[in-house]
Rosetta silent file (secondary structure, phi, psi, omega in degrees, C-alpha in Angstrom):
SEQUENCE: MKLNFKRNLKWFKKKISWNYKYSIGKWDFMDEENLRYSKIVDLIKGCEFKNLKILDLGCGYGSLNKYLKGVNYEFILGVDLSSNAISRAKKESFINSKFIVSDIQQFTPEEKFDIIIFNEVLYYLDDQMKILRRYSKYLNDGGYFIFSFYGIREDLIQEISEEYQLKRKEVVKQSEKVFWGITLFKVDSPALRSLPTS
SCORE:     score description
SCORE:     0.000 S_00000001
   1 L     0.000  -37.977 -177.040   12.203   -4.008   26.041 S_00000001
   2 H   -68.897  -40.652  178.040   11.602   -0.360   26.802 S_00000001
   3 H   -58.773  -44.174  176.596   11.880    0.464   23.079 S_00000001
   4 H   -56.665  -44.895  178.980    9.245   -2.247   22.202 S_00000001
   5 H   -62.652  -46.018 -179.762    6.891   -0.791   24.843 S_00000001
   6 H   -60.863  -48.836  177.378    7.300    2.731   23.494 S_00000001
   7 H   -59.142  -44.941  178.019    6.762    1.558   19.967 S_00000001
   8 H   -65.685  -32.613  176.490    3.713   -0.507   20.850 S_00000001
   9 H   -66.815  -48.225  178.664    2.274    2.423   22.831 S_00000001
  10 H   -55.289  -47.049  179.581    2.786    4.800   19.823 S_00000001
  11 H   -73.222  -28.245  172.097    0.998    2.394   17.453 S_00000001
  12 H   -61.748  -43.364  174.357   -1.742    1.705   19.934 S_00000001
  13 H   -59.798  -42.900  179.763   -2.334    5.508   20.064 S_00000001
  14 H   -64.985  -41.221 -179.842   -2.293    5.677   16.276 S_00000001
  15 H   -64.544  -42.585  175.458   -4.787    2.849   15.939 S_00000001
  16 H   -62.041  -45.531 -179.530   -7.196    4.633   18.309 S_00000001
  17 H   -61.688  -44.719 -174.825   -6.739    7.895   16.509 S_00000001
  18 H   -70.193  -37.529 -176.765   -7.224    6.397   13.001 S_00000001
  19 H   -66.901  -38.278  177.191  -10.284    4.372   14.152 S_00000001
  20 H   -60.787  -50.287 -177.643  -11.796    7.659   15.586 S_00000001
  21 H   -61.543  -41.475  173.894  -11.040    9.512   12.357 S_00000001
  22 H   -62.022  -43.931 -174.811  -12.601    6.780   10.188 S_00000001
  23 H   -65.201  -29.961  178.189  -15.652    6.673   12.437 S_00000001
  24 L   -94.687    3.648  175.752  -16.359   10.439   12.088 S_00000001
  25 L    81.109   19.851 -179.757  -15.761   10.398    8.324 S_00000001
  26 L   -63.448  -27.923 -178.116  -12.505   12.306    8.366 S_00000001
  27 L  -109.933   20.042  174.413  -11.108   10.247    5.505 S_00000001
  28 H   -56.512  -33.757 -176.648  -14.315    9.993    3.429 S_00000001
  29 H   -60.255  -19.395 -179.408  -12.804   12.279    0.865 S_00000001
  30 H   -56.866  -30.917  178.627  -10.450    9.419   -0.209 S_00000001
  31 H   -64.789  -20.291 -178.528  -13.337    7.961   -2.273 S_00000001
  32 H   -95.065   -0.247 -178.509  -13.163   11.191   -4.435 S_00000001
  33 L   -75.335   52.452 -170.643   -9.430   10.868   -5.185 S_00000001
  34 H   -63.674  -33.799  178.268  -10.262    9.529   -8.613 S_00000001
  35 H   -62.443  -40.300 -178.786   -7.168   10.964  -10.315 S_00000001
  36 H   -68.866  -51.783 -178.394   -4.853    9.282   -7.817 S_00000001
  37 H   -65.647  -37.013  177.541   -6.610    5.963   -7.967 S_00000001
  38 H   -62.223  -35.183  179.912   -6.975    6.005  -11.771 S_00000001
  39 H   -68.591  -40.881  179.138   -3.218    6.497  -11.988 S_00000001
  40 H   -61.770  -41.008  177.629   -2.574    3.527   -9.679 S_00000001
  41 H   -63.983  -41.805  178.383   -4.896    1.409  -11.850 S_00000001
  42 H   -55.912  -41.625  177.267   -2.995    2.552  -14.936 S_00000001
  43 H   -67.760  -38.471  177.313    0.240    1.249  -13.383 S_00000001
  44 H   -58.771  -47.750 -174.707   -1.443   -1.986  -12.430 S_00000001
  45 H   -69.600  -22.585  179.416   -2.671   -2.496  -16.003 S_00000001
  46 L   -79.906   -8.912  178.388    0.853   -1.857  -17.335 S_00000001
  47 L   -82.603  147.066 -166.017    2.310   -4.835  -15.479 S_00000001
  48 L   -80.598    0.143 -176.656    2.690   -7.976  -17.595 S_00000001
  49 L   -75.329  149.503  171.785    0.959  -10.483  -15.191 S_00000001
  50 L  -107.216  150.509 -178.548   -2.313  -12.098  -16.018 S_00000001
  51 L    49.189   61.861 -175.133   -4.858  -12.879  -13.232 S_00000001
  52 E   -60.760  149.016  167.035   -3.080  -10.590  -10.870 S_00000001
  53 E  -114.208  125.889 -172.316   -2.835  -11.123   -7.121 S_00000001
  54 E  -123.281  138.663  174.308   -2.617   -7.678   -5.371 S_00000001
  55 E  -114.159  119.464 -179.640   -1.788   -6.782   -1.761 S_00000001
  56 E  -109.127   97.952  178.593   -3.127   -3.276   -0.908 S_00000001
  57 E   -85.567  126.170 -170.830   -1.381   -2.052    2.262 S_00000001
  58 L    79.994   39.238 -171.409   -3.117    0.861    3.904 S_00000001
  59 L   -71.298  -18.559 -175.872   -6.333    0.053    2.019 S_00000001
  60 L    57.695 -127.959 -179.491   -8.585    2.088    4.246 S_00000001
  61 L   -73.141   -5.104 -172.084  -12.238    1.603    3.047 S_00000001
  62 L    90.074   25.335 -172.214  -11.169   -0.377    0.064 S_00000001
  63 H   -59.610  -34.936 -177.587  -11.504    2.687   -2.247 S_00000001
  64 H   -58.905  -37.389 -177.566   -9.015    1.219   -4.809 S_00000001
  65 H   -54.891  -35.020 -179.581  -11.411   -1.724   -5.452 S_00000001
  66 H   -61.147  -21.207 -175.937  -13.963    0.726   -6.849 S_00000001
  67 H  -103.311    7.378 -173.730  -11.560    1.597   -9.707 S_00000001
  68 L   -90.088    8.357  175.049  -10.541   -1.942  -10.597 S_00000001
  69 L   -59.854  134.034 -174.684  -13.149   -2.513  -13.279 S_00000001
  70 L    82.761    2.182  176.052  -11.411   -3.755  -16.398 S_00000001
  71 L   -99.423  131.577  178.807   -8.375   -4.991  -14.510 S_00000001
  72 L   -82.510   81.406 -178.135   -7.678   -8.649  -14.886 S_00000001
  73 E  -120.832  143.129 -178.718   -7.122   -9.548  -11.248 S_00000001
  74 E   -88.785  -37.886 -173.464   -7.713  -12.864   -9.537 S_00000001
  75 E  -162.115  145.745  171.585   -7.600  -11.566   -5.949 S_00000001
  76 E  -134.043  132.993  178.288   -6.874   -8.477   -3.882 S_00000001
  77 E  -113.464  122.464  175.222   -6.112   -8.539   -0.194 S_00000001
  78 E  -100.803  135.327 -179.991   -6.532   -5.189    1.713 S_00000001
  79 E  -128.506  130.638  177.055   -4.808   -4.576    5.011 S_00000001
  80 E  -147.859  150.852  178.690   -5.329   -1.630    7.366 S_00000001
  81 L   -68.794  -25.816 -171.809   -4.747   -0.820   10.986 S_00000001
  82 L   -89.231  125.231  176.797   -8.256    0.602   11.456 S_00000001
  83 H   -74.653  -25.387  176.054  -10.978   -1.933   12.261 S_00000001
  84 H   -70.521  -37.964  178.460  -13.588    0.729   11.358 S_00000001
  85 H   -69.178  -40.903 -178.986  -12.147    1.144    7.856 S_00000001
  86 H   -69.119  -37.297  175.694  -11.982   -2.624    7.350 S_00000001
  87 H   -62.361  -41.344  178.987  -15.559   -3.144    8.585 S_00000001
  88 H   -65.880  -39.288  179.466  -16.752   -0.625    6.048 S_00000001
  89 H   -65.269  -38.379  178.454  -14.731   -2.189    3.243 S_00000001
  90 H   -62.164  -35.910 -175.378  -16.196   -5.580    4.055 S_00000001
  91 H   -73.164  -15.370  176.792  -19.756   -4.219    3.812 S_00000001
  92 L   -75.101  -14.190 -177.079  -19.063   -3.170    0.177 S_00000001
  93 L    48.148   46.663  175.947  -18.868   -6.803   -0.888 S_00000001
  94 L   -60.479  144.276  175.705  -16.131   -6.235   -3.440 S_00000001
  95 L   -71.411  153.150  173.264  -15.544   -9.156   -5.711 S_00000001
  96 L    49.728   33.571 -175.394  -12.414  -11.282   -5.441 S_00000001
  97 E  -128.311  149.507  173.156  -11.480   -9.362   -2.240 S_00000001
  98 E  -139.821  141.118 -174.598  -10.563   -9.950    1.332 S_00000001
  99 E  -124.638  134.393 -175.071   -9.898   -7.401    4.009 S_00000001
 100 E  -128.882  136.530  167.362   -7.793   -7.846    7.256 S_00000001
 101 E   -84.040  118.566  177.660   -7.276   -5.625   10.270 S_00000001
 102 L  -162.060  154.273  169.490   -3.544   -5.681   10.959 S_00000001
 103 L   -77.392  117.392 -178.136   -0.411   -3.484   11.737 S_00000001
 104 L   -59.399  -27.774  178.528    1.382   -3.593    8.391 S_00000001
 105 L   -68.119  -24.978 -177.713    4.649   -3.579   10.309 S_00000001
 106 L  -109.177  -17.213 -173.661    3.763   -6.927   11.919 S_00000001
 107 L   -60.343  136.987  171.595    1.552   -8.455    9.192 S_00000001
 108 L  -122.716  109.389  176.447    2.833  -11.634    7.474 S_00000001
 109 L   -58.343  150.776 -178.818    1.144  -12.599    4.234 S_00000001
 110 L   -99.348   -3.440  179.932    0.204  -16.278    3.812 S_00000001
 111 L  -147.409 -177.884  178.361    0.842  -16.153    0.025 S_00000001
 112 L  -106.281  155.919 -173.493    2.784  -14.337   -2.661 S_00000001
 113 E  -127.476  161.010  174.225    1.534  -11.431   -4.794 S_00000001
 114 E   -90.502  -32.215  179.810    2.287   -9.962   -8.180 S_00000001
 115 E  -135.505  130.672  168.079    1.854   -6.364   -6.933 S_00000001
 116 E  -113.608  125.879 -177.086    2.142   -4.851   -3.483 S_00000001
 117 E  -107.732  128.977  173.465    0.753   -1.361   -3.107 S_00000001
 118 E  -104.785   99.622 -165.804    1.691    0.896   -0.287 S_00000001
 119 E   -95.367   87.666 -178.613   -1.308    3.257   -0.380 S_00000001
 120 L    63.936   36.970 -170.412   -0.517    6.442    1.352 S_00000001
 121 L  -134.199  -26.510 -170.106    1.117    4.569    4.158 S_00000001
 122 H   -55.778  -41.845 -173.591    4.866    4.068    3.780 S_00000001
 123 H   -74.847   -3.655  171.849    5.898    7.358    5.369 S_00000001
 124 H   -86.348  -15.404 -169.670    3.933    6.522    8.581 S_00000001
 125 L   -85.882  151.900  170.251    5.925    3.330    9.107 S_00000001
 126 L   -83.327  139.453  173.632    9.091    2.842   11.184 S_00000001
 127 L    53.788   69.178 -169.629   12.226    1.772    9.268 S_00000001
 128 H   -62.133  -37.980 -176.341   10.666    1.860    5.795 S_00000001
 129 H   -71.683  -34.829  173.635   13.466    0.079    3.932 S_00000001
 130 H   -64.601  -34.525  175.010   13.476   -2.823    6.302 S_00000001
 131 H   -71.137  -42.770  174.141    9.816   -3.267    5.779 S_00000001
 132 H   -56.646  -39.254  179.373   10.189   -3.132    1.982 S_00000001
 133 H   -65.241  -40.517 -179.990   12.868   -5.829    2.118 S_00000001
 134 H   -65.104  -46.615 -176.140   10.545   -8.058    4.230 S_00000001
 135 H   -72.716  -24.770  178.272    7.538   -7.531    1.882 S_00000001
 136 H   -64.152  -17.241  177.380    9.675   -8.045   -1.264 S_00000001
 137 L   -73.426  -14.527 -179.230    9.933  -11.659   -0.157 S_00000001
 138 L  -108.671   22.037  170.143    6.130  -11.984   -0.740 S_00000001
 139 E  -100.851  140.969  167.895    6.309  -10.855   -4.351 S_00000001
 140 E   -64.839  161.223  178.646    6.293  -13.378   -7.213 S_00000001
 141 E   -52.311  130.538  179.751    9.268  -13.323   -9.553 S_00000001
 142 E    73.493   21.416 -179.156    9.331  -10.025  -11.386 S_00000001
 143 E   -75.917  178.078 -174.543    6.812   -8.510   -9.115 S_00000001
 144 E  -132.350  148.902  165.947    6.186   -4.867   -8.429 S_00000001
 145 E   -98.519  139.914  169.607    5.836   -2.349   -5.718 S_00000001
 146 E  -121.986  130.385  174.637    3.419    0.636   -6.293 S_00000001
 147 E  -117.709  143.517  173.150    3.716    3.591   -3.957 S_00000001
 148 E  -122.176  117.601 -178.285    1.310    6.535   -3.569 S_00000001
 149 E  -115.658  113.808  172.922    2.986    9.461   -1.747 S_00000001
 150 E   -64.704  133.036 -175.235    1.004   12.565   -0.819 S_00000001
 151 L    71.532   24.845  173.052    3.233   15.477   -1.630 S_00000001
 152 L    71.151  -58.674 -175.646    5.477   13.374   -3.923 S_00000001
 153 L    56.202   64.825  178.476    8.224   12.585   -1.344 S_00000001
 154 H   -55.970  -29.883 -177.360   11.292   12.615   -3.564 S_00000001
 155 H   -62.913  -46.353  178.828   13.403   11.642   -0.568 S_00000001
 156 H   -72.709  -31.961  176.147   11.662    8.268   -0.201 S_00000001
 157 H   -62.875  -44.717 -178.813   11.584    7.683   -3.941 S_00000001
 158 H   -62.469  -43.454 -177.693   15.363    8.216   -4.093 S_00000001
 159 H   -66.210  -40.012 -179.195   15.949    5.861   -1.187 S_00000001
 160 H   -66.908  -37.969 -175.350   13.762    3.099   -2.672 S_00000001
 161 H   -60.574  -23.357 -176.681   15.517    3.626   -6.070 S_00000001
 162 L   -71.150  -23.041  178.768   18.806    2.574   -4.466 S_00000001
 163 L  -114.566  -26.687 -174.801   17.454   -1.013   -4.087 S_00000001
 164 L  -127.694  157.307 -173.575   14.650   -1.446   -6.559 S_00000001
 165 E   -87.119  115.121 -178.672   14.244   -0.452  -10.234 S_00000001
 166 E   -74.311  120.431  174.477   12.097    2.630  -10.739 S_00000001
 167 E   -98.078  -38.151  178.757    9.943    1.941  -13.877 S_00000001
 168 E  -149.715  141.476  171.303    7.544    4.843  -13.732 S_00000001
 169 E  -138.770  126.501 -175.987    6.946    7.952  -11.750 S_00000001
 170 E  -121.113  140.904  168.158    3.926   10.107  -12.194 S_00000001
 171 E  -107.498  126.829 -179.504    2.819   13.326  -10.477 S_00000001
 172 E  -110.681  122.152 -176.684   -0.884   13.589  -10.066 S_00000001
 173 E  -111.620  123.209  174.356   -2.397   16.968   -9.292 S_00000001
 174 L   -90.417  -34.912 -178.996   -5.859   17.343   -7.911 S_00000001
 175 L  -159.992 -179.313 -177.939   -5.394   21.041   -7.181 S_00000001
 176 L   -64.574  -26.751 -176.500   -2.526   23.486   -6.567 S_00000001
 177 L  -107.687   -8.423  179.492   -2.186   22.229   -3.029 S_00000001
 178 L  -121.828  118.112 -179.348   -3.104   18.551   -3.395 S_00000001
 179 E  -161.221  156.703 -173.409   -0.880   16.324   -5.359 S_00000001
 180 E  -130.234  158.220  161.860    0.844   12.894   -5.175 S_00000001
 181 E  -104.803  125.759 -178.992    3.768   11.042   -6.452 S_00000001
 182 E  -119.740  122.334 -169.238    2.719    7.637   -7.807 S_00000001
 183 E  -131.027  148.473  176.716    5.612    5.290   -8.524 S_00000001
 184 E  -118.278  125.174  173.135    6.094    1.731   -9.942 S_00000001
 185 E  -120.285  135.084  174.159    9.132   -0.266   -8.874 S_00000001
 186 E   -92.619  130.142  179.278   10.213   -3.575  -10.186 S_00000001
 187 E  -110.512   93.784 -171.840   11.626   -6.096   -7.805 S_00000001
 188 L  -118.825    9.682  179.214   13.493   -8.487  -10.090 S_00000001
 189 L  -113.224  111.099  178.815   16.551   -9.557   -8.194 S_00000001
 190 H   -59.150  -26.291  177.219   16.180  -12.676   -5.947 S_00000001
 191 H   -62.935  -36.933  178.616   19.469  -11.551   -4.316 S_00000001
 192 H   -65.250  -34.146 -177.727   17.829   -8.408   -3.062 S_00000001
 193 H   -72.099  -17.574  177.912   15.002  -10.482   -1.552 S_00000001
 194 L   -97.399    6.309  174.883   17.457  -12.506    0.500 S_00000001
 195 L   -61.161  150.832  177.876   19.024   -9.426    2.162 S_00000001
 196 L   -70.370  148.562 -172.724   18.854   -9.420    5.924 S_00000001
 197 L   -96.840    5.907  175.949   15.898   -7.317    7.172 S_00000001
 198 L   -96.632    0.000    0.000   17.848   -5.818   10.142 S_00000001
């Protein structure tokens, strides 16, 4: 019980902090990260699905949606902890899109997706592999995870590779100090999806 209270307090503080940062424009630069978003879109286009359903976790303002022209997608659901970010995303009136305020660690999708994107968010979460196992159950057969990691994060890529098939790994450099690791993992084993999440 005490652990739950501490965890909830921690995430309540983060929610307040992120809402404040979004409200003062601290994250506005994300719209300018065209190299990163373009690489994510390249990975999306490389997946063999038609009429894609995409779940964008940590979607922020919905910046990814601005880069999806030319992608054959049926629907994208964006989820973020910040109500300020989601409010701004909704004002953009992106096509085939829906945005929800939710804690990714608690959020339960109502449908399955072809691609689930962890957009600069996985390293903020508690017990990352448990979360991935849970979300893998909301992927269609042969579905994919896409991860964007600021600073590459080889440690996380290695850990994820132990359970899911790494298909592509790209390093995207915006400058000498700003770079990301963008990875595509295939989740193709139903056995993995039935693993316990604890």
